[in-house]
C-alpha positions in Angstrom: 79.3 100.7 138.6 79.3 96.9 138.1 82.0 95.3 136.0 79.5 93.5 134.0 78.0 96.9 132.8 81.4 98.1 132.0 82.3 94.9 129.9 78.9 95.3 128.3 79.7 98.9 127.2 83.1 97.7 126.0 81.5 94.9 124.1 79.0 97.2 122.4 82.1 99.3 121.2 83.6 96.1 119.7 80.5 95.2 118.0 80.1 98.6 116.4 83.6 98.4 115.1 83.0 94.9 113.7 79.8 96.3 112.0 82.0 99.1 110.5 83.6 96.4 108.3 80.4 95.3 106.8 78.7 98.7 106.5 81.5 101.2 105.8 81.0 104.7 106.7 82.2 107.0 109.5 79.3 106.9 112.0 79.6 103.2 113.2 83.5 103.5 113.4 83.5 106.8 115.4 80.7 105.6 117.6 82.4 102.3 118.1 85.8 103.9 119.1 84.0 106.4 121.4 82.0 103.6 123.2 85.2 101.5 123.4 87.1 104.3 125.0 84.2 104.9 127.3 84.4 101.3 128.5 88.1 101.5 129.1 87.8 104.7 131.0 84.9 103.4 133.2 87.1 100.3 134.0 89.9 102.6 135.1 87.6 104.8 137.1 85.3 102.3 138.9 87.6 99.3 139.2 91.3 98.5 139.5 93.8 99.5 136.9 94.2 95.8 136.0 90.7 95.9 134.4 91.4 99.1 132.5 94.8 97.9 131.2 93.3 94.5 130.2 90.5 96.1 128.3 93.0 98.5 126.7 95.3 95.6 125.8 92.4 93.6 124.2 91.4 96.7 122.1 95.1 97.3 121.0 95.5 93.7 119.9 92.1 92.5 118.9 90.9 95.4 116.8 94.0 95.5 114.5 94.1 91.7 114.3 90.5 91.5 113.1 91.1 94.5 110.8 94.1 92.7 109.2 92.2 89.5 109.0 89.3 91.2 107.2 91.5 93.0 104.7 93.3 89.7 103.8 89.9 88.2 103.1 88.9 90.8 100.6 92.2 91.3 98.8 93.6 89.5 95.8 96.2 87.0 96.8 97.1 85.5 93.5 98.7 87.5 90.6 98.6 86.9 86.9 102.1 87.3 85.6 103.3 87.2 82.1 105.8 84.5 83.1 102.9 82.3 84.0 101.3 82.7 80.5 98.8 85.4 81.3 98.4 88.0 78.6 95.8 90.9 78.2 95.1 89.9 74.6 95.9 87.1 72.2 96.4 89.3 69.3 99.8 90.8 68.5 99.4 94.2 66.7 103.0 94.8 66.0 102.6 93.5 62.5 100.1 96.2 61.7 102.6 99.0 62.1 102.7 101.0 58.8 99.7 99.1 57.4 97.0 101.3 55.7 93.1 100.9 56.0 90.0 102.9 56.2 87.9 104.2 59.1 84.6 102.4 59.5 83.2 104.9 62.1 84.0 108.5 62.8 87.2 108.6 64.9 86.5 111.0 67.8 89.4 110.2 68.6 88.7 106.5 68.9 86.5 104.2 66.7 86.6 101.3 64.4 88.8 100.8 61.2 89.3 98.2 58.7 93.1 97.3 58.5 94.4 94.2 56.8 90.8 92.8 56.4 90.1 93.0 60.1 87.8 95.3 62.1 90.1 96.8 64.8 89.5 99.5 67.5 91.8 102.5 66.8 92.6 105.8 68.2 93.3 108.8 65.9 96.5 110.8 66.2 94.5 114.0 65.6 91.3 114.9 67.4 88.8 113.8 64.8 88.6 111.8 61.6 85.6 111.2 59.4 84.1 107.8 58.5 85.6 106.3 55.3 88.9 108.3 55.7 92.1 106.5 54.5 94.3 105.9 57.5 97.7 104.5 58.4 98.8 102.9 61.6 101.7 105.0 63.0 102.1 103.7 66.5 101.3 100.4 68.3 101.3 100.4 72.1 100.2 96.9 73.3 96.6 96.6 72.0 96.3 100.3 71.3 96.7 101.3 67.6 97.2 105.0 66.8 96.4 106.0 63.2 96.6 109.1 61.1 94.9 110.3 58.0 96.6 109.5 54.7 94.0 111.1 52.5 91.7 114.0 52.4 89.5 114.4 55.5 86.1 115.9 56.1 85.3 116.6 59.7 81.7 116.5 60.7 80.5 119.5 62.6 
């Protein structure tokens, strides 16, 4: 078997592995590894061990290097830290703790409420609260407000 045919088989394996990066799935990757291994094995059988070791070394260095490079291209390199001034919301809800309001929508368990003159997304402490139920903010976790009913409730069935 000619060395150019062995190199062609090996190159087809590398190309299949490269295509796996752009069309993820199992078929191209497994086929690429199998064809790559076949090229290395044929180089050992039909030519000197130098050819087989050379192709094996290229596969052990080139394939992981390309994989690492590709992963670096698609991963986020910058982070948005609080120290740099990044926040998830401009509003501070700590001042609403203990304030009372009224549910504008049924809370199942989340919905809209009117608290301190503002429409705010809230979560009910119990499973469901009906619309127009008097509520009170009992817990603030970042931008999540937990409320409970302070007056009579009528749960819709």
